[in-house]
C-alpha positions as CSV (number, residue, x, y, z in Angstrom):
1,M,142.0,82.1,84.6
2,G,144.7,84.6,85.6
3,R,142.9,87.5,84.0
4,Y,139.6,86.5,85.6
5,I,141.2,86.4,89.0
6,I,142.8,89.9,88.5
7,R,139.4,91.2,87.3
8,R,137.6,89.9,90.3
9,V,140.2,91.3,92.7
10,L,139.9,94.7,91.0
11,Q,136.1,94.5,91.3
12,A,136.5,93.8,95.0
13,I,138.4,97.0,95.7
14,P,135.4,99.4,95.3
15,L,133.2,96.9,97.2
16,L,135.6,96.9,100.1
17,F,135.8,100.7,100.0
18,L,132.0,101.0,100.3
19,V,132.0,98.4,103.1
20,S,134.6,100.3,105.0
21,I,132.6,103.5,104.7
22,A,129.5,101.8,105.9
23,M,131.2,100.1,108.9
24,F,133.0,103.3,109.9
25,G,129.7,105.2,109.8
26,L,127.9,102.5,111.8
27,I,130.6,102.5,114.5
28,H,130.2,106.2,115.0
29,L,126.4,105.9,115.1
30,L,126.4,103.5,118.0
31,P,125.2,104.9,121.3
32,G,127.9,106.9,123.0
33,G,130.2,106.8,120.0
34,P,133.9,106.2,120.2
35,V,134.3,109.1,122.7
36,G,132.0,107.6,125.2
37,A,133.8,104.3,125.1
38,F,136.8,105.3,127.0
39,L,136.3,108.8,128.5
40,N,135.6,109.2,132.2
41,P,132.4,111.3,132.6
42,R,134.2,113.2,135.4
43,L,137.2,114.0,133.2
44,S,137.9,117.7,132.9
45,A,137.2,119.5,129.6
46,Q,140.9,120.0,128.9
47,G,141.6,116.3,129.6
48,R,138.7,115.3,127.3
49,A,140.0,117.6,124.5
50,N,143.6,116.1,124.9
51,I,142.3,112.6,124.4
52,E,140.1,113.5,121.5
53,A,143.0,115.2,119.8
54,R,145.2,112.2,120.5
55,F,142.8,109.8,118.7
56,G,141.7,112.4,116.1
57,L,138.1,112.3,117.3
58,N,137.8,116.1,117.2
59,D,138.1,116.1,113.4
60,P,135.0,116.0,111.1
61,L,133.8,112.4,110.4
62,P,135.0,112.4,106.7
63,I,138.5,113.6,107.8
64,Q,138.6,110.8,110.5
65,Y,137.7,108.2,107.8
66,I,140.3,109.5,105.4
67,K,143.0,109.3,108.1
68,W,141.8,105.8,109.2
69,L,141.8,104.6,105.6
70,T,145.3,106.0,104.9
71,N,146.7,104.4,108.0
72,A,144.9,101.1,107.3
73,L,146.3,100.9,103.8
74,Q,149.7,101.1,105.4
75,G,148.9,98.3,107.9
76,N,148.2,100.6,110.8
77,F,144.6,100.0,112.2
78,G,145.1,102.1,115.2
79,F,145.3,101.2,118.9
80,S,142.9,99.3,121.1
81,F,140.9,101.4,123.5
82,S,141.0,98.6,126.1
83,T,144.7,97.7,126.1
84,N,146.3,100.5,124.2
85,Q,148.1,97.9,122.0
86,P,148.2,98.0,118.2
87,V,145.1,96.5,116.7
88,L,147.1,94.1,114.5
89,Q,149.0,92.9,117.6
90,V,145.8,92.1,119.4
91,L,144.3,90.3,116.4
92,G,147.6,88.4,116.0
93,E,147.4,87.1,119.5
94,H,143.9,85.7,119.0
95,F,144.0,84.6,115.4
96,P,145.9,81.3,115.7
97,A,143.3,79.9,118.1
98,T,140.5,80.9,115.7
99,L,142.4,79.5,112.7
100,E,142.8,76.2,114.5
101,L,139.2,75.9,115.4
102,F,137.9,77.2,112.0
103,I,140.1,74.9,109.9
104,T,139.4,71.7,111.9
105,A,135.6,72.4,112.1
106,L,135.4,73.2,108.4
107,S,137.4,70.1,107.4
108,V,135.4,67.8,109.6
109,A,132.1,69.3,108.5
110,L,133.0,69.0,104.8
111,V,134.1,65.4,105.1
112,I,131.2,64.2,107.1
113,A,128.7,66.1,105.0
114,I,130.0,64.6,101.8
115,V,129.9,61.1,103.3
116,L,126.4,61.5,104.8
117,G,125.0,63.3,101.7
118,T,126.3,60.6,99.4
119,I,125.0,57.7,101.5
120,S,121.6,59.4,101.9
121,A,121.3,60.0,98.1
122,V,122.4,56.5,97.1
123,R,120.0,54.9,99.6
124,Q,117.2,57.3,98.9
125,N,114.0,56.7,100.9
126,S,115.6,53.9,102.8
127,A,115.9,53.6,106.6
128,T,119.4,55.0,106.4
129,D,118.2,58.0,104.5
130,Y,115.5,58.7,107.1
131,V,118.0,58.4,109.9
132,V,120.4,60.8,108.2
133,T,117.6,63.2,107.4
134,S,116.4,63.2,111.0
135,L,119.9,63.9,112.3
136,S,120.2,66.7,109.8
137,Y,117.0,68.3,110.9
138,F,118.2,68.1,114.5
139,G,121.4,69.8,113.6
140,L,119.6,72.5,111.6
141,S,117.1,73.3,114.4
142,M,119.5,73.2,117.4
143,P,120.8,76.7,118.4
144,I,124.6,76.7,118.6
145,F,124.8,78.2,122.1
146,F,122.3,75.7,123.5
147,F,123.9,72.7,121.9
148,A,127.3,73.9,123.3
149,L,125.8,74.0,126.8
150,I,124.4,70.5,126.4
151,V,127.6,68.9,125.2
152,Q,129.5,70.7,128.0
153,E,127.1,69.3,130.6
154,I,127.2,65.7,129.2
155,F,130.9,65.3,128.3
156,G,132.5,67.7,130.7
157,V,130.3,67.8,133.9
158,K,128.6,64.4,133.9
159,L,131.0,62.1,132.2
160,H,134.3,64.0,132.9
161,I,135.6,62.9,129.5
162,L,136.6,66.2,127.9
163,P,137.5,69.7,129.2
164,T,134.9,72.3,128.7
165,S,136.9,75.5,128.4
166,G,140.2,77.0,127.2
167,V,142.9,75.7,124.9
168,A,145.1,74.0,127.6
169,T,144.9,72.7,131.1
170,A,145.8,75.6,133.5
171,G,148.7,75.2,135.8
172,V,150.1,72.0,134.2
173,T,153.3,71.8,132.2
174,Y,153.5,69.1,129.5
175,D,156.1,67.9,127.0
176,A,155.5,68.6,123.3
177,F,153.5,65.5,122.7
178,N,151.3,65.7,125.8
179,A,150.8,69.4,125.2
180,A,149.5,68.7,121.7
181,W,147.2,65.9,123.1
182,D,145.9,68.3,125.8
183,N,145.2,70.9,123.2
184,F,143.4,68.4,121.0
185,N,141.1,67.3,123.9
186,H,140.2,71.0,124.5
187,L,139.5,71.4,120.8
188,L,137.1,68.4,120.4
189,L,134.0,69.9,121.9
190,P,134.0,73.4,120.3
191,M,135.0,71.8,117.0
192,F,132.1,69.3,117.2
193,V,129.6,72.0,118.1
194,L,130.7,74.4,115.4
195,A,130.7,71.7,112.7
196,T,127.4,70.1,113.6
197,G,125.0,72.7,112.1
198,F,127.0,72.9,108.9
199,I,127.2,69.1,108.5
200,A,123.4,69.1,108.7
201,A,122.9,71.8,106.1
202,W,125.7,70.7,103.6
203,S,124.7,67.1,103.7
204,R,121.2,68.1,102.6
205,Y,122.6,70.2,99.8
206,L,124.7,67.3,98.6
207,R,121.9,64.8,98.9
208,S,119.6,66.9,96.7
209,S,122.4,67.5,94.1
210,M,123.4,63.8,94.0
211,I,119.8,62.7,93.4
212,E,119.6,65.1,90.4
213,V,123.0,64.1,89.0
214,K,122.1,60.4,89.2
215,K,119.3,61.0,86.8
216,Q,121.6,62.5,84.1
217,D,122.2,60.6,80.9
218,Y,126.0,60.4,81.3
219,V,125.5,58.6,84.6
220,R,123.1,56.1,83.1
221,T,125.5,55.6,80.1
222,A,128.4,54.8,82.4
223,Q,126.2,52.3,84.3
224,A,125.1,50.7,81.0
225,K,128.7,50.3,80.0
226,G,129.3,48.2,83.1
227,V,131.3,50.8,85.1
228,G,131.2,49.9,88.8
229,T,128.9,51.6,91.2
230,I,131.7,53.2,93.2
231,A,133.5,54.4,90.1
232,V,130.2,55.9,88.7
233,L,129.7,57.7,92.0
234,M,133.2,59.1,92.4
235,R,134.1,59.9,88.8
236,H,130.8,61.1,87.5
237,A,128.1,61.8,90.1
238,L,130.0,63.1,93.1
239,R,132.3,65.4,91.2
240,N,129.4,67.2,89.4
241,A,127.2,67.2,92.6
242,L,129.9,69.1,94.5
243,I,129.3,72.4,92.7
244,P,126.2,73.3,94.7
245,L,128.0,72.3,97.8
246,V,130.9,74.6,97.0
247,T,128.4,77.5,96.5
248,A,126.7,76.7,99.9
249,V,130.1,76.7,101.7
250,A,131.1,80.0,100.2
251,I,127.7,81.5,101.2
252,D,128.0,80.1,104.7
253,F,131.5,81.4,105.2
254,G,130.3,84.4,107.2
255,A,127.9,82.2,109.1
256,I,130.8,80.0,110.1
257,A,132.6,83.0,111.5
258,G,129.5,84.0,113.4
259,G,129.1,80.5,114.8
260,A,132.7,80.6,115.8
261,A,132.1,83.7,117.9
262,I,129.4,82.1,119.9
263,T,131.3,78.8,120.2
264,E,134.5,80.5,121.4
265,T,132.5,82.5,124.0
266,V,130.8,79.4,125.4
267,F,134.0,77.4,125.6
268,A,136.2,80.3,126.6
269,W,138.3,79.7,123.5
270,P,140.7,82.6,123.1
271,G,140.0,83.4,119.5
272,V,139.0,86.3,117.3
273,G,135.3,85.5,117.7
274,R,135.4,85.8,121.4
275,L,137.5,89.0,121.0
276,F,134.8,90.5,118.8
277,L,132.1,90.0,121.4
278,D,134.3,91.2,124.2
279,S,135.2,94.3,122.1
280,L,131.5,94.9,121.4
281,E,130.7,94.8,125.1
282,S,133.6,97.2,126.0
283,R,133.0,99.3,122.9
284,D,136.5,98.9,121.6
285,Y,135.8,100.5,118.3
286,P,139.2,100.2,116.6
287,I,139.1,96.4,117.2
288,L,135.5,96.2,116.0
289,L,136.1,98.2,112.8
290,S,139.2,96.3,111.9
291,M,137.5,92.9,112.4
292,L,134.5,93.9,110.4
293,V,136.5,95.1,107.4
294,L,138.8,92.1,107.6
295,S,135.8,89.8,107.7
296,A,134.5,91.4,104.5
297,V,137.9,90.7,102.9
298,C,137.6,87.0,104.0
299,V,134.1,86.6,102.6
300,I,135.0,88.1,99.3
301,A,138.1,85.8,99.1
302,A,136.0,82.8,100.0
303,N,133.6,83.5,97.1
304,L,136.6,84.0,94.7
305,I,138.0,80.7,95.8
306,A,134.6,79.1,95.2
307,D,134.5,80.4,91.7
308,I,138.0,79.0,91.0
309,L,137.0,75.6,92.4
310,Y,134.1,75.5,90.0
311,A,136.6,75.2,87.1
312,V,138.7,72.7,89.0
313,I,135.7,70.4,89.7
314,D,133.9,70.8,86.4
315,P,136.2,71.0,83.3
316,R,133.3,72.4,81.3
317,I,133.5,75.6,83.2
318,R,136.0,78.1,81.8
319,Y,136.7,81.7,82.7
320,S,137.9,84.2,80.1
């Protein structure tokens, strides 16, 4: 297993190198380019030249990329055009909020999807199965931004049950417990919205996988030996049915991040996703480039973790 992980990491290095080249080129092909993002059109020619020299924008594009890559490998991703702060500092300020939303939404989506998918497979073609299927189709067809506006209107505007924006109530000071409770209340709606679509998709994956696994000979043998229904489901059927779900989660990892960007914007959640859209609007290219490359790293890491989980879930899978 150790050698397999090392080999996969080494294989990821040239992939990340190609991704960084592609992202760097696309950033410079955007209308206006990096220069047009922060230069005043009425700036003098000397002032323009000074700024271009400061940011290295007067060098040929390959030289700019080599300089950026050299600095990035040393942990220096440049400075934000908007705030003139180091990129890693800006990302560090927004990352905890995204991590909180991402982990809670992913955990809730996985737990509920496993429960609903298992129930739907066990009660195949029953009223329960039809209800779960209908709810799944609703979750799959509902756009995230529209669903976010609906729950804001219902739970925030009409019922006044939950807050609709931010991570904390502005202008109010709480003790540690009440501050955590206030943060939890602010988290509920964006977490629910982000998790809903993936609950729908993943529960369908697990349902289909469970139905196939139930037909296998080893499941029938366990049932014939008198093993209880719950034991058969948990020890034999569910464990093997989880492999396609793990694949689906790994594939959807980037989609989760994209959904988080929309959700964070609608709910004014101060995370990395909202920062990405704000940076795109203001053409803050150092932030955009760094986030795109780091996103590629996360997607590759998610797929590696999925491969490792295959061996954990199914003892028959071995890597050499």
